[in-house]
C-alpha positions in Angstrom: 225.0 -11.7 124.8 221.3 -11.2 125.6 220.3 -13.8 123.0 222.6 -16.4 124.6 221.3 -15.5 128.1 217.8 -15.9 126.8 218.6 -19.3 125.3 220.1 -20.4 128.6 217.0 -19.1 130.5 214.7 -21.0 128.1 216.6 -24.3 128.5 216.5 -23.8 132.3 212.8 -23.3 132.2 212.3 -26.4 130.1 214.3 -28.4 132.6 212.2 -27.1 135.5 208.9 -27.8 133.7 209.8 -31.4 132.6 208.6 -34.2 134.8 211.0 -37.0 133.7 213.5 -36.0 136.4 210.9 -36.5 139.1 210.6 -40.2 138.2 214.3 -40.6 138.5 214.3 -38.9 141.9 211.5 -41.1 143.1 213.3 -44.3 142.0 216.5 -43.1 143.8 214.5 -42.5 147.0 212.9 -45.9 146.8 216.3 -47.6 146.2 217.8 -45.6 149.1 214.9 -46.7 151.4 215.4 -50.3 150.4 219.1 -50.1 151.0 218.6 -48.6 154.4 216.0 -51.3 155.4 218.4 -54.0 154.2 221.2 -52.6 156.2 219.1 -52.4 159.4 217.8 -55.9 158.7 221.3 -57.3 158.2 222.6 -55.7 161.3 219.8 -57.3 163.3 220.4 -60.6 161.7 224.1 -60.4 162.3 223.5 -59.7 166.0 221.1 -62.7 166.2 223.7 -65.0 164.6 226.4 -63.7 166.9 224.3 -64.4 169.9 223.5 -67.9 168.7 227.2 -68.7 168.2 228.0 -67.3 171.6 225.3 -69.5 173.2 226.7 -72.6 171.3 230.2 -71.8 172.4 229.2 -71.3 176.0 227.3 -74.6 176.0 230.2 -76.5 174.4 232.6 -75.0 177.0 230.4 -76.0 179.9 229.9 -79.5 178.5 233.7 -80.1 178.0 234.8 -78.3 181.2 
């Protein structure tokens, strides 16, 4: 039992010391930041397009009416 616990402890220490996982976390954070920026940008773009179509619709309504 103690030997198995020691093996588990050793594997856990190796995982903590390794640095490969840090690269993965950094990539995930960069991708999350890009996704957030894209979402904000698309929301702003969608509002601008909506305003443009509203303006065009109002102009057409006033021209016909």
